[in-house]
KOLLUM-742277 format. One line per field, with one value per residue (C-alpha): residue number from 1; residue in three letters; x, z, y. Coordinates in pm, whole numbers, padded with zeros to 5 digits, m for minus. Layout:
<sites>
nunu: c(NUM	...)
voba: c(ala	...)
xx: c(X	...)
zz: c(Z	...)
yy: c(Y	...)
</sites>
This chain:
<sites>
nunu: c(1	2	3	4	5	6	7	8	9	10	11	12	13	14	15	16	17	18	19	20	21	22	23	24	25	26	27	28	29	30	31	32	33	34	35	36	37	38	39	40	41	42	43	44	45	46	47	48	49	50	51	52	53	54	55	56	57	58	59	60	61	62	63	64	65	66	67	68	69	70	71	72	73	74	75	76	77	78	79	80	81	82	83	84	85	86	87	88	89	90	91	92	93	94	95	96	97	98	99	100	101	102	103	104	105	106	107	108	109	110	111	112	113	114	115	116	117	118	119	120	121	122	123	124	125	126	127	128	129	130	131	132	133	134	135	136	137	138	139	140	141	142	143	144	145	146	147	148	149	150	151	152	153	154	155	156	157	158	159	160	161	162	163	164	165	166	167	168	169	170	171	172	173	174	175	176	177	178	179	180	181	182	183	184	185	186	187	188	189	190	191	192	193	194	195	196	197	198	199	200	201	202	203	204	205	206	207	208	209	210	211	212	213	214	215	216	217	218	219	220	221	222	223	224	225	226	227	228	229	230	231	232	233	234	235	236	237	238	239	240	241	242	243	244	245	246	247	248	249	250	251	252	253	254	255	256	257	258	259	260	261	262	263	264	265	266	267	268	269	270	271	272	273	274	275	276	277	278	279	280	281	282	283	284	285	286	287	288	289	290	291	292	293	294	295	296	297	298	299	300	301	302	303	304	305	306	307	308	309	310	311	312	313	314	315	316	317	318	319	320	321	322	323	324	325	326	327	328	329	330	331	332	333	334	335	336	337	338	339	340	341	342	343	344	345	346	347	348	349	350	351	352	353	354	355	356	357	358	359	360	361	362	363	364	365	366	367	368	369	370	371	372	373	374	375	376	377	378	379	380	381	382	383	384	385	386	387	388	389	390	391	392	393	394	395	396	397	398	399	400	401	402	403	404	405)
voba: c(met	gly	leu	val	val	ser	thr	met	ser	met	gly	leu	ser	leu	ser	ala	val	gly	gln	asp	val	arg	asp	ser	ala	ala	ala	ala	asn	val	pro	thr	asn	val	ala	ser	leu	ala	pro	leu	thr	pro	pro	ala	asp	ala	ala	pro	ala	ser	ala	pro	thr	pro	asp	ala	ala	ala	pro	ile	pro	pro	pro	thr	thr	gly	asn	asn	ile	leu	his	cys	asp	asp	leu	ile	arg	val	thr	val	phe	gln	glu	ala	asp	leu	thr	thr	glu	thr	arg	val	thr	gln	ala	gly	thr	ile	thr	phe	pro	leu	ile	gly	thr	val	gln	val	ala	gly	lys	thr	ile	ala	gln	thr	glu	glu	asp	ile	arg	ser	arg	leu	asp	lys	asp	tyr	ile	val	asn	pro	his	val	thr	val	ala	ile	ile	glu	tyr	ser	lys	arg	trp	val	thr	val	leu	gly	gln	val	gln	lys	pro	gly	asn	val	glu	met	pro	ser	gly	ala	gly	leu	asp	leu	leu	gly	ala	ile	ala	leu	ala	gly	gly	tyr	thr	pro	asp	ala	asp	met	gln	his	val	ala	val	arg	arg	ile	thr	gly	gly	asn	glu	gln	val	leu	ser	val	asn	ala	asn	asp	leu	ala	arg	gly	thr	ser	gly	lys	pro	phe	met	val	gln	pro	gly	asp	ala	val	thr	ile	pro	tyr	val	lys	lys	trp	ile	thr	val	leu	gly	glu	val	gln	lys	pro	gly	arg	val	asp	leu	pro	pro	glu	gly	thr	leu	asp	val	leu	gly	ala	leu	ala	leu	ala	ser	gly	tyr	thr	ala	asp	ala	asp	pro	thr	his	val	asp	ile	arg	arg	asn	val	asp	gly	arg	asp	thr	ile	leu	thr	val	asn	ala	thr	glu	leu	ala	gln	asp	ser	ser	val	lys	gln	phe	leu	val	glu	pro	gly	asp	ser	ile	thr	val	his	tyr	asn	lys	gln	trp	val	thr	val	leu	gly	glu	val	gln	arg	pro	gly	lys	val	lys	ile	pro	pro	glu	gly	gly	leu	asp	leu	leu	gly	ala	ile	ala	leu	ala	ser	gly	phe	asn	pro	asp	ala	asp	val	ser	his	ile	ala	val	arg	arg	thr	val	asn	gly	lys	asp	val	leu	leu	asn	val	asp	ala	lys	glu	leu	ser	arg	asn	ala	asn	val	ala	ala	phe	leu	val	gln	pro	gly	asp	ser	ile	thr	val	pro	gln	arg	ile	phe)
xx: c(05367	05628	05393	05356	05728	05775	05520	05671	06015	05890	05722	06035	06240	06002	05993	06367	06383	06112	06304	06615	06416	06271	06614	06757	06462	06492	06857	06774	06474	06237	05873	05787	05410	05192	05098	05459	05519	05206	05250	05252	05044	04671	04433	04278	03928	04041	03899	04155	04265	04092	04306	04271	04028	04152	03967	04155	04494	04740	04807	05106	05372	05553	05858	06179	06542	06850	06937	06618	06695	06480	06330	06144	05778	05842	05640	05870	05853	06154	06155	06408	06393	06237	06198	05836	05826	06075	05870	05824	05615	05691	05715	06048	06042	06125	06459	06520	06507	06306	06289	06358	06323	06635	06863	06660	06700	06830	06918	06774	06687	06937	07055	06975	06767	07078	07270	06982	06953	07324	07313	07031	07183	07523	07372	07154	07444	07667	07460	07137	07099	07362	07386	07033	06875	06716	06480	06361	06076	05905	05531	05437	05651	05641	05520	05829	05836	06049	05968	05965	05962	06015	05921	05692	05318	05231	05499	05485	05547	05568	05514	05770	05630	05634	05924	06074	06313	06227	06454	06469	06276	06004	05974	05940	05678	05477	05488	05315	05625	05802	05660	05765	06019	06197	06576	06625	07003	07049	06820	06924	06879	06919	07002	07097	07353	07489	07353	07532	07343	07467	07329	07374	07339	07188	07138	06794	06829	07122	06924	06633	06865	07039	07381	07462	07479	07267	06956	06977	06786	06620	06611	06341	06356	06527	06420	06431	06422	06383	06496	06357	06551	06706	06623	06776	07095	07166	07366	07487	07727	07807	07531	07237	06967	07104	06886	06756	06794	06584	06760	06618	06405	06571	06916	07244	07349	07703	07831	07826	07464	07377	07539	07350	07020	07111	07132	07511	07774	07765	08031	08227	08228	08546	08470	08816	08726	08382	08320	08086	07982	07878	07787	08020	07968	07792	08057	08059	08325	08422	08540	08689	08637	08783	08471	08669	08884	08577	08422	08735	08886	08660	08909	08849	08593	08275	08199	07857	07655	07463	07131	07185	07505	07559	07755	07917	08066	08307	08358	08649	08919	09102	09141	09345	09245	09425	09373	09519	09673	09546	09294	09034	09078	08895	08909	09116	09049	09342	09323	09231	09580	09726	10067	09969	10250	10228	10273	10010	09762	09819	09776	09437	09348	09422	09766	09902	09771	10016	10065	10143	10450	10554	10861	10672	10384	10243	10118	09917	09906	09784	10055	09972	09676	09871	09873	10211	10297	10543	10701	10770	10950	10753	10994	11280	11066	10985	11343	11551	11478	11705	11480	11235	10871	10667	10376	10058	09850	09472	09344	09639	09560	09781	09799	09971	10044	10044	10380	10501	10650)
zz: c(m17579	m17523	m17274	m17084	m17079	m16954	m16677	m16562	m16560	m16354	m16110	m16066	m16012	m15745	m15571	m15549	m15420	m15165	m15041	m15000	m14799	m14574	m14518	m14425	m14205	m14025	m13963	m13822	m13627	m13806	m13865	m14236	m14215	m14459	m14206	m14143	m14518	m14577	m14695	m14419	m14612	m14543	m14834	m15002	m14872	m14510	m14261	m14111	m13756	m13501	m13256	m12891	m12692	m12387	m12155	m12304	m12284	m12033	m11721	m11757	m11499	m11315	m11500	m11409	m11492	m11465	m11141	m10959	m10668	m10626	m10287	m10126	m10236	m10558	m10848	m11149	m11510	m11676	m12055	m12297	m12654	m12895	m12611	m12511	m12317	m12071	m11982	m11605	m11383	m11018	m10678	m10499	m10195	m09840	m09896	m10180	m10459	m10768	m10959	m11333	m11597	m11685	m11430	m11107	m10805	m10861	m10581	m10680	m10366	m10310	m10671	m10939	m11240	m11459	m11228	m11224	m11604	m11640	m11382	m11564	m11906	m11815	m11664	m11970	m12204	m12022	m12084	m12275	m12509	m12715	m12629	m12486	m12442	m12095	m11971	m11610	m11526	m11195	m11235	m10878	m10601	m10261	m09965	m09787	m09442	m09202	m08834	m08678	m08297	m08013	m08017	m08322	m08336	m08485	m08399	m08589	m08934	m09231	m09581	m09841	m10173	m10458	m10694	m10518	m10237	m09904	m09707	m09330	m09317	m09535	m09304	m09001	m09183	m09262	m08889	m08819	m08746	m08418	m08070	m07881	m07682	m07980	m07999	m08370	m08342	m08233	m08447	m08434	m08741	m08667	m08983	m09063	m09341	m09443	m09124	m08906	m08707	m08702	m08545	m08737	m08568	m08788	m08721	m08868	m08798	m09039	m09297	m09268	m09306	m09603	m09443	m09444	m09821	m09978	m09801	m09578	m09751	m09534	m09637	m09595	m09245	m09090	m08736	m08678	m08319	m08227	m07864	m07593	m07569	m07225	m07116	m06773	m06596	m06273	m05985	m05725	m05432	m05190	m05276	m05065	m05297	m05512	m05802	m06140	m06246	m06537	m06803	m06869	m07185	m07309	m07355	m07190	m06835	m06698	m06426	m06155	m06239	m06220	m05875	m05761	m05876	m05655	m05364	m05348	m05171	m04842	m04582	m04692	m05066	m05269	m05541	m05692	m05829	m05990	m06238	m06537	m06696	m07059	m07354	m07643	m07968	m07779	m07507	m07148	m07092	m06756	m06754	m06437	m06361	m06092	m05988	m05742	m06025	m06238	m05955	m05870	m06210	m06453	m06735	m06727	m06987	m06828	m06864	m07026	m06933	m07192	m07167	m07000	m06817	m06470	m06231	m05919	m05644	m05447	m05074	m04958	m04851	m04638	m04355	m04239	m04043	m03719	m03586	m03325	m02996	m02974	m02735	m03001	m03315	m03624	m03883	m03821	m04038	m04193	m04115	m04409	m04414	m04458	m04340	m04082	m03972	m03823	m03463	m03507	m03648	m03348	m03116	m03280	m03202	m02834	m02827	m02773	m02543	m02278	m02480	m02811	m03007	m03117	m03304	m03566	m03696	m04032	m04280	m04571	m04870	m05229	m05478	m05851	m05784	m05577	m05199	m05041	m04678	m04501	m04158	m03938	m03602	m03410	m03116	m03339	m03479	m03131	m02993	m03282	m03397	m03697	m03846	m04098	m03997	m04168	m04334	m04377	m04695	m04747	m04736	m04540	m04294	m03983	m03763	m03426	m03324	m02974	m02809	m02769	m02424)
yy: c(m08974	m08715	m08555	m08881	m08936	m08580	m08626	m08953	m08802	m08511	m08751	m08953	m08642	m08506	m08841	m08850	m08496	m08573	m08872	m08659	m08404	m08673	m08823	m08483	m08405	m08733	m08666	m08323	m08461	m08223	m08335	m08399	m08427	m08238	m07972	m07885	m07844	m07641	m07283	m07022	m06767	m06799	m06868	m06568	m06643	m06689	m06443	m06205	m06287	m06069	m05867	m05969	m05764	m05571	m05813	m06105	m05940	m06085	m05875	m05646	m05729	m05452	m05323	m05501	m05446	m05658	m05481	m05586	m05816	m06125	m06208	m06494	m06510	m06315	m06464	m06485	m06610	m06771	m06813	m06955	m06824	m07077	m07330	m07281	m07608	m07464	m07156	m07163	m06941	m07003	m06838	m06815	m07043	m06937	m07107	m06862	m07121	m07217	m07544	m07519	m07794	m07989	m07822	m07859	m07629	m07278	m07034	m06695	m06493	m06216	m06222	m05968	m06066	m06043	m06278	m06526	m06520	m06588	m06871	m07051	m06981	m07122	m07440	m07500	m07428	m07673	m07986	m07918	m07618	m07442	m07072	m07032	m06689	m06676	m06405	m06365	m06129	m06051	m06107	m06019	m05879	m06043	m05847	m05726	m05574	m05379	m05346	m04999	m04993	m04750	m04386	m04376	m04317	m04657	m04915	m05243	m05386	m05150	m05294	m05196	m05072	m05324	m05291	m04991	m04917	m04758	m04530	m04495	m04168	m04319	m04620	m04392	m04185	m04501	m04578	m04247	m04041	m03971	m03926	m03611	m03814	m03969	m03960	m03902	m03887	m04249	m04464	m04831	m05053	m05423	m05619	m05978	m06010	m06349	m06501	m06244	m05983	m05625	m05309	m04986	m04647	m04377	m04007	m03944	m03573	m03556	m03752	m03509	m03210	m03370	m03340	m03712	m03759	m04029	m04166	m04471	m04751	m05014	m05378	m05642	m05787	m05483	m05389	m05013	m04886	m04519	m04487	m04262	m03939	m03911	m03558	m03608	m03704	m03892	m03742	m03992	m04013	m03734	m03488	m03377	m03512	m03795	m03909	m03796	m03434	m03307	m03106	m02761	m02754	m02437	m02583	m02681	m02761	m02778	m03009	m02739	m02660	m03030	m03057	m02747	m02903	m03203	m02953	m02947	m03155	m03338	m03265	m03573	m03498	m03486	m03226	m03267	m03611	m03608	m03893	m03861	m04189	m04134	m04355	m04273	m04467	m04747	m04780	m04660	m04396	m04242	m03881	m03730	m03361	m03138	m02947	m02736	m02605	m02538	m02336	m02137	m02063	m01875	m01929	m02306	m02410	m02538	m02909	m02954	m03262	m03465	m03651	m03987	m03888	m04034	m03810	m03954	m03738	m03954	m03971	m03761	m04003	m03748	m03993	m04287	m04594	m04675	m05027	m05261	m05157	m04798	m04645	m04555	m04761	m04639	m04363	m04055	m03753	m03574	m03203	m02974	m02826	m03177	m03294	m03560	m03790	m04137	m04027	m03759	m04014	m04242	m03946	m03870	m04232	m04148	m04310	m04659	m04925	m05055	m05377	m05203	m05304	m04956	m05082	m05286	m05073	m05184	m04924	m05062	m04826	m04844	m04749	m04755	m04978	m05230	m05285	m05212	m05298	m05064	m05137	m04835	m04810	m04549	m04571	m04459	m04178	m04049	m04073	m03946	m03595	m03644	m03912	m03764	m03785	m04056	m03878	m04073	m04051	m04052	m04408	m04550	m04829	m04828	m05138	m05135	m05499	m05640	m05675	m06034	m06081)
</sites>
């Protein structure tokens, strides 16, 4: 009897405890079925679990770190610790986004793995899961390309290696290397950053020699152009044979040598004002050289030309123009010794016509880039020896008006 009473008491006690457990489980939303309460240790006669065979093993993704940057078309896996239903394996869209349960669209392209994990974690933590642990892994890298054009053996798209960076020299090597005419000092890298296009100029020679510091890393979508090296210059203007002049293969060429290769000056050349147009840091720059001084003074440092320079020898403006009421209107050359006055210029134009108004001669002259009109009384100049002579200047335009009766 005592045994029965003891058994009944034990039964009642277990029932009460069981009810308390079910009530607590219901409050915590934990299942209370028999399977969930079953012991976790397997029975003694159960066969040991077999290890997975190598064929059944999941493929090993490439190693990733928090510093890896995600790109469009990357295949990634996002997991949340102890939330298996949220595990998502997806490919980054061309818009740079993924769709994740509960929180929707997430912008990931251009962000590091660590930044993406924190973005998803904070959005889950805000409304859905307390302090979630989020892991992002790259399962398969997208195919990323740079374009290499210009003076390379195999111009076109170059695929970047998966999970690794590619420097400029490596991209050029994948394009077959340079052609003999490549300008390795002025490699242009066109890149779009934040929707804005920029062109970067890189000296690949310095990179190859290791004198420029760290390597120049290309980015997906970059367009690399190796230009043609200009092994010539152009000589124009008052030379005997204007046109292209090839630079000697052995080295340098100065401006006097370039003019000699163009067969020298014409009779109307002004060697004191030779212009050299040169591209400096992407901008056209005009340098003016006195070639006469270079030729006459050996102490003056020679001016070396560079590939692509354009040399212009200007017309010698050692003349004036005499128009209007003169016998032979036109250009009058100033004598080499200089010092031509107004009356002398008119005399070289064969003098006045009978209808000339010699008291109101107009001289048009450029002063500091501006046209200035000067009125001169030639009659006064010819009558009064005490009046200083009016000296003309190269480029002056003299007009003798008709006398009004």
